[in-house]
Structure formats: C-alpha cells, structure tokens
C-alpha positions in Angstrom: 160.1 80.6 -84.5 157.1 78.5 -83.5 153.8 80.1 -83.5 150.1 78.8 -83.3 146.8 80.4 -83.9 143.5 79.1 -82.9 140.3 80.6 -84.5 136.7 79.8 -84.8 135.4 79.4 -88.3 131.4 79.5 -87.9 129.5 81.7 -85.3 131.5 81.0 -82.1 131.1 78.1 -79.7 133.0 75.7 -81.9 135.2 74.2 -78.9 138.1 76.8 -79.4 138.6 76.4 -75.6 139.2 72.9 -75.7 141.6 72.9 -78.5 143.7 75.7 -76.9 143.8 74.0 -73.7 145.1 70.8 -75.4 147.8 72.9 -77.4 148.6 75.2 -74.3 150.3 72.0 -72.5 153.4 72.5 -75.0 153.3 76.2 -75.1 155.5 78.8 -73.5 152.8 81.6 -73.9 148.9 81.7 -74.4 147.9 85.1 -75.8 144.3 86.1 -76.0 144.1 88.9 -78.7 140.4 90.1 -79.1 137.1 90.1 -77.7 135.9 90.5 -73.8 133.9 88.6 -71.2 131.1 88.1 -73.6 133.3 84.9 -74.8 132.5 81.7 -73.2 135.2 78.9 -73.3 134.4 75.6 -71.8 137.1 73.3 -70.8 136.7 69.6 -69.4 139.3 68.1 -67.3 137.8 64.6 -66.2 134.6 65.4 -64.2 135.7 69.0 -63.5 134.1 71.6 -65.8 135.9 75.3 -66.3 134.1 78.0 -68.1 136.4 81.0 -68.8 135.0 84.1 -70.3 138.2 86.6 -70.4 141.0 84.5 -69.2 142.9 82.6 -72.0 141.9 78.9 -72.1 145.5 78.0 -72.0 145.5 79.1 -68.1 144.7 75.6 -66.7 147.7 73.6 -68.4 150.2 76.1 -69.6 153.4 76.4 -67.7 154.3 79.7 -69.2 152.6 83.0 -69.1 149.0 83.7 -70.3 148.5 87.3 -71.5 145.5 89.3 -72.1 146.5 91.1 -75.4 146.0 94.8 -76.1 143.1 93.9 -78.6 140.9 92.4 -75.6 138.6 94.7 -73.6 138.7 94.1 -70.1 136.3 94.4 -67.4 138.0 94.4 -64.2 135.5 92.9 -61.8 135.1 89.9 -64.3 138.6 89.5 -64.5 139.2 89.4 -60.7 136.1 87.1 -60.2 137.8 84.3 -62.7 141.0 84.7 -60.9 139.4 84.2 -57.8 137.4 81.3 -59.0 140.3 79.6 -60.4 142.4 80.1 -57.1 139.4 78.8 -55.1 139.8 75.5 -57.0 143.5 75.2 -56.2 144.9 76.6 -59.7 147.6 79.0 -59.6 146.9 82.4 -61.3 150.4 84.0 -60.9 151.3 83.4 -64.6 148.3 85.7 -65.9 148.9 89.2 -67.4 147.3 91.9 -69.0 148.9 94.1 -71.8 149.0 97.9 -70.5 147.3 99.0 -73.8 144.1 96.7 -73.3 140.8 99.1 -73.2 138.7 99.0 -70.1 135.1 98.6 -69.7 133.4 101.0 -67.8 130.0 100.9 -66.0 128.4 103.4 -68.6 129.5 100.9 -71.6 127.5 98.2 -70.0 124.6 100.4 -69.3 124.7 101.9 -73.0 124.8 98.4 -74.3 121.9 97.4 -72.3 119.7 100.6 -73.1 120.5 100.3 -76.9 119.4 96.7 -77.0 116.1 97.3 -75.0 115.4 100.4 -77.3 115.7 98.4 -80.5 113.2 95.8 -79.6 112.9 93.1 -82.0 115.6 94.5 -84.1 118.2 94.1 -81.4 121.5 92.6 -82.5 121.5 90.3 -79.7 124.5 91.2 -77.6 125.2 89.7 -74.3 125.0 93.3 -72.8 128.3 93.2 -71.3 129.7 96.6 -72.8 131.9 95.1 -75.3 130.7 97.1 -78.5 130.5 100.4 -76.5 134.0 99.8 -75.3 135.4 99.4 -78.6 133.6 102.5 -79.8 135.4 104.6 -77.4 138.5 103.0 -78.2 138.1 103.9 -82.0 136.9 107.5 -81.1 140.1 107.9 -79.1 138.4 108.5 -75.9 139.0 105.1 -74.3 140.6 104.3 -71.1 143.3 101.7 -70.9 144.8 99.3 -68.2 147.8 101.7 -67.9 145.4 104.6 -66.9 144.4 102.8 -64.0 147.6 103.2 -62.5 147.6 106.8 -63.2 145.0 108.9 -60.8 145.2 112.1 -62.9 145.0 110.7 -66.2 142.1 108.5 -65.2 140.2 111.6 -63.6 140.5 113.5 -66.9 139.5 110.8 -69.2 136.6 109.5 -66.8 135.2 113.3 -66.4 135.1 113.7 -70.2 133.6 110.5 -70.8 130.7 110.8 -68.0 129.8 114.4 -69.5 128.9 112.7 -72.8 127.5 109.6 -71.7 125.3 110.9 -68.9 123.9 113.4 -71.3 123.0 110.3 -73.3 121.4 108.4 -70.4 119.5 111.4 -69.2 118.4 113.0 -72.7 117.8 109.9 -74.9 117.0 107.2 -72.8 115.3 108.9 -69.8 118.0 107.3 -67.4 119.8 108.5 -64.3 123.1 109.9 -64.6 126.2 108.1 -63.0 128.2 109.3 -60.3 131.9 110.3 -60.9 133.3 109.8 -57.5 131.9 106.3 -57.2 133.4 105.1 -60.5 136.5 107.0 -60.0 137.0 105.2 -56.6 136.2 102.0 -57.8 138.6 101.9 -60.9 141.3 103.2 -59.0 140.9 100.4 -56.4 141.1 97.8 -59.6 144.2 99.5 -60.5 145.9 98.8 -57.2 144.2 95.2 -57.3 145.8 94.1 -60.8 149.0 96.6 -61.0 151.3 93.6 -60.6 149.8 92.1 -63.5 149.7 95.0 -66.2 152.8 94.5 -68.4 154.2 95.6 -71.9 153.1 92.4 -73.6 153.9 93.3 -77.1 157.8 93.4 -76.0 157.7 90.3 -74.2 155.7 88.4 -76.7 157.9 89.3 -79.8 161.1 88.7 -77.8 159.5 85.3 -77.1 159.0 84.7 -80.6 162.5 85.8 -81.7 163.9 83.4 -79.2 161.9 80.5 -80.6 159.6 80.1 -77.8 156.3 78.5 -78.5 153.6 81.0 -78.5 149.8 80.2 -79.1 147.4 82.8 -79.9 143.6 82.3 -79.0 140.7 84.3 -80.4 137.0 84.6 -79.1 134.0 84.4 -81.3 134.4 83.4 -84.8 134.9 84.5 -88.5 131.2 84.7 -89.1 130.9 87.4 -86.3 133.9 89.2 -87.7 133.3 92.9 -87.9 134.2 93.4 -91.6 133.7 89.7 -92.9 130.8 88.3 -90.8 127.1 88.7 -91.1 127.1 92.3 -90.3 125.6 94.0 -88.5 124.9 90.8 -86.6 128.5 90.4 -85.6 130.8 91.3 -82.7 132.9 94.5 -82.4 136.3 93.1 -83.2 138.2 90.9 -85.6 138.3 87.3 -84.4 140.4 86.4 -87.7 143.9 85.1 -87.8 144.7 89.0 -89.1 143.2 90.1 -85.7 146.5 88.7 -84.1 148.5 91.2 -85.6 146.6 94.3 -84.4 145.4 92.4 -81.1 148.8 91.3 -79.9 151.1 93.4 -81.8 152.8 90.8 -83.6 153.7 91.0 -87.6 152.0 88.7 -89.9 155.3 87.0 -91.1 155.7 85.8 -87.6 152.3 83.7 -87.7 152.8 80.3 -88.7 150.4 77.5 -88.1 146.8 78.8 -88.5 144.3 76.5 -86.8 140.7 76.7 -87.7 138.0 75.1 -85.5 134.6 74.3 -86.8 131.8 71.9 -85.4 130.7 68.9 -87.6 127.2 70.8 -87.7 126.6 74.5 -87.0 125.1 76.6 -84.2 124.7 80.4 -83.5 123.6 82.5 -80.4 121.8 85.7 -81.0 120.0 87.3 -84.3 121.1 87.1 -87.8 120.9 85.1 -90.8 121.7 81.4 -90.4 120.9 79.5 -93.8 121.1 75.9 -92.5 119.3 76.5 -89.1 117.0 73.8 -88.3 114.0 75.0 -86.4 112.6 71.7 -85.9 113.0 68.3 -84.1 116.3 67.7 -85.9 117.5 70.9 -84.7 116.1 70.2 -81.1 117.8 66.8 -81.1 121.1 68.3 -81.8 120.8 70.9 -79.3 119.9 68.2 -76.7 122.7 65.9 -77.5 125.1 68.5 -78.1 124.2 70.5 -75.1 124.1 73.6 -77.1 123.5 76.3 -74.6 125.7 79.6 -74.5 128.5 79.2 -71.8 128.2 83.0 -71.3 124.3 83.7 -71.3 122.8 80.2 -71.0 120.7 80.7 -74.0 119.8 77.9 -76.3 122.0 77.8 -79.4 120.0 77.6 -82.8 121.4 74.5 -84.5 121.8 73.5 -88.2 123.7 71.4 -90.8 127.2 72.3 -91.4 127.6 75.0 -94.1 130.6 74.7 -96.4 130.0 77.9 -98.4 130.5 80.0 -95.2 133.2 77.6 -93.9 135.1 78.1 -97.1 134.8 81.7 -96.8 136.3 81.6 -93.2 138.9 79.2 -94.2 140.0 81.7 -97.0 140.0 84.8 -95.2 141.8 83.3 -92.4 144.5 81.4 -94.4 143.9 78.3 -92.4 146.5 75.7 -92.7 145.2 72.9 -90.3 141.2 72.1 -89.7 139.9 70.9 -86.5 136.2 69.3 -86.6 134.8 69.1 -82.9 131.5 67.4 -81.8 131.4 64.6 -84.6 130.1 62.4 -81.8 126.8 64.4 -81.9 126.1 63.2 -85.2 126.4 59.5 -84.3 122.6 57.9 -84.7 121.5 60.1 -87.8 120.6 57.9 -90.9 121.2 60.6 -93.2 123.4 64.0 -92.8 123.1 66.9 -95.0 125.8 69.2 -95.9 125.2 72.6 -97.5 127.7 72.8 -100.6 125.8 76.2 -102.2 123.0 78.5 -101.9 119.8 79.2 -104.1 118.7 82.6 -104.5 114.8 83.6 -104.9 115.0 83.3 -108.8 116.8 79.8 -108.7 120.4 81.1 -109.4 123.1 79.0 -107.5 125.5 80.7 -105.5 128.7 79.0 -104.4 130.5 81.9 -102.8 129.4 83.7 -99.6 127.7 87.1 -100.0 128.6 90.3 -98.0 124.7 91.1 -98.0 122.8 90.0 -94.8 119.6 90.7 -96.4 120.5 88.6 -99.4 121.6 85.9 -97.1 118.5 85.7 -95.2 116.6 84.8 -98.4 118.9 82.1 -99.7 118.2 78.5 -99.2 120.7 75.9 -98.9 121.5 73.5 -101.6 122.2 70.0 -99.5 124.3 67.0 -100.5 123.2 64.2 -98.3 125.5 61.6 -96.8 125.0 58.3 -95.0 125.1 58.4 -91.2 126.5 56.1 -88.7 125.0 54.6 -85.6 128.0 53.5 -83.5 129.3 55.4 -80.1 132.6 57.0 -81.2 133.4 58.9 -77.9 136.1 56.4 -76.9 137.9 56.3 -80.3 141.2 57.8 -80.6 142.4 56.4 -84.0 141.1 57.7 -87.2 140.9 54.5 -89.0 138.9 53.2 -86.2 135.9 55.5 -86.9 133.0 54.0 -88.7 133.6 54.3 -92.3 130.8 56.6 -92.9 132.3 59.0 -90.3 135.5 58.8 -92.2 133.6 59.6 -95.1 132.1 62.7 -93.7 135.3 64.0 -92.7 136.9 63.3 -96.2 134.0 65.0 -97.8 134.6 68.3 -95.9 138.3 68.1 -96.6 137.7 67.5 -100.2 135.4 70.6 -100.4 137.7 72.9 -98.5 141.0 71.7 -99.8 142.3 71.5 -96.2 143.3 68.4 -94.0 141.5 68.1 -90.9 144.2 67.2 -88.5 142.4 66.9 -85.2 138.8 65.3 -84.7 137.2 65.7 -81.5 134.7 63.0 -80.2 133.7 64.2 -77.0 134.0 67.1 -74.2 137.0 66.0 -72.3 140.6 67.0 -73.4 141.5 63.4 -74.1 138.9 62.8 -76.2 140.4 63.5 -79.6 141.6 62.0 -82.9 144.8 63.3 -83.7 145.9 62.6 -87.2 149.0 64.9 -87.2 151.0 66.2 -84.6 151.9 69.9 -84.6 154.4 70.0 -82.1 
C-alpha cells in the first residue's frame, strides 16, 4: 500500500499544483477529491505555463489514470474546455476520468451564486461566482444531479424539473430575475452526457483495488484547511473539506489506507477574497511580496492579500490534517528582506496572549499578531537544489518553522518550475 495526500495549509494558492505535478511522475493514479473549477493550480514546465482548474494537477506527468472523485463538483463545460486546451497543446487526455457519483454544476447554481453575492454587497463572502456552493447545497439537500444522471434521460428530466421549479421561483420572486428554460438546459446537459460518457466510471472500486494491489495513489485537494467548511475561517470558507479527512468522503477511501500526509505552505501567507487575515500587510511590504511572488489568483486574476507566515494557523492546520511531511514553497520570494517576521501567537484587545487558533471569526478579526523577528538574506536562491547550500539565514528560517510545528520540512520550493526544488528526503 502506497498512498500520498497533498493538501494546502493556508488559504489556498500555496503551490499544491506544482507539488502534485512533481509527485505524479511516479504515481499510478492521481485523484482529485473535492472542490470544483473554482480552484486554480498553476504548473510551469520550462517556459510553458499550465493553469488547471478542475483537472487533477497530475495530468501533465502521470502515466496512470487521473480521476475526478465523487467529492468534486463538476461543471461540464469547464471540464471539456480544459481537456480541449490540453489536447491543443499536444497533451493526451485519454487517462482522465470522472467518478459516477460526482455532482454536476447546473446553470442555476452559477446564477444563484452570482445573485447572492451581488445582493450581499460589502458583506459578500467573495466567492468565484462559479456555482460551487449552491451545487454542494443541492448535494446535501439530496436534490443534486450526478454524473451518472447525465446518462439517464428520464432521471435527468425528473430531477431538472423539480430543481427548476424551486430555483425559478427564487429567481423571479426573490431576486427579480428571469426564469430559466427547461428544454434548453435539458438538451444541453444530455449533450454533455454524450460527450463525457466514456469518462464516467466507478472510481471508488478502481481506486481501492489499486491501493490493495500496492499501486501508488496520489490524492490532491483544492483550496486549503483555512478555507475548510468546518475548521477554516467560517463563513469565509469554501463549501467542502480540503483536509486529509476529506479524502475519505471525497474519494471513498478508508482512513486506514492513507499514509503519507503532505502539507503545503508558502514561506509567507496569502489570501484571496474576504475574511480575517491576522498577518496581512496592507502596505508597501505586502505590495512588494505581491509583485515579486506574482500573487494574483489563477482562477480570477484577483490580487492576493499578502502577509507574514502565521504559525498559529499553520499549527492548527497541521494538527487537523495529521501532517507527516511539510512543504515550504516560494522561499525565494523572501530573498532581499533585512528582517522577516513570523507570527507565533495572537494578542487580544485586553492584552491576553493566545497560542491556539480560534473558531470565532469575529474574534480573529480583532486579534493582533505577536511576531518574532528573524534575520533575512540577500542571496538569489532560485538555482539551489541542496539544503546546505542555502544561505544560513534561510536555513535558520526553515528550522524555526520545523521547531515550532514539530514537523520536518521535506521539500523546499525555490522557484515556479517543477525542477526548482530542494528535496531533503525522498518519499518514493
């Protein structure tokens, strides 16, 4: 049995796509287990840049199967567009499949997401308006349409009629928007079913059989723990669980079958959208990090909010995920700082020091970070591939993180290309 899980430990955009791409070269299966096309995983291969949203990031290197698991919500047009984009660049997509249980994003999900955000105004969550949340709502409400339903015209018809009756009432009565046409959507989604029917499989059986046969299976999450529906900065979160535990429900795999739990964090921290961010640098330092780190959302292009690394939140994320191996990305972005700050605690309004993450978003917005200041380094580290060749201050920074979290950093990324890594310990 040889399984690996790659998860984000901050607010997303930590570089999970690159790490999955690197590990996928030796994987028999790569399985995406949650989220939707609201994700943005960027992979650089030489001078070529690939931005993946719905497809597993292992699609570029994996010689085995790449599977979109049952916990993912699938927008068929996005799926087809990504497949076509890869094929136009000479990359095969014959190894990409969708679990038959995966829920399908419908046009009314996208509109409902958009109308809600517009109505909320300044109190909006900051979603990508791609229908992810409303699709998960229908899943939990037991009225969702699944991939297998696209292959059964009668089932699709019945479910669509029921859903449109409710959604159109909302659009017309609550949002003062036009109703959607049944025939148009029904015809469109039947056509989607025809286009992807050869890719719809029972992935639960296949993935579990592969694990039992000692195949190497790599599980990939989207977003990150601080956006987890239960353990993130609720309500400014995504609608699924990006945690290692999410693998079990999102791919149909028992927890006893998960071995190497790999957590990815930037050497600093970023966030897209609204919500508390204790270490945010809304100043020239944050702008410098954004510029050097090219911190703009892969899915939306929105500028990311930037700040120092938050070890309180990071320990919270590592604890819940049970991380066994840590990855630190974008260490190169911190080159040139005379001093680098690291958040090791929070201070409340009345001066109390908090060393544990809080479930209260309201309180978190009021907390001030307590920093320790470390010496920076000036050297360009992008071409280094051995840890002991890093500047001593860069090594000290990594050691500080390790000591605080009690977890070994097994890989340090020093650039966007898949080759720009310092691998301190081979996993397989």
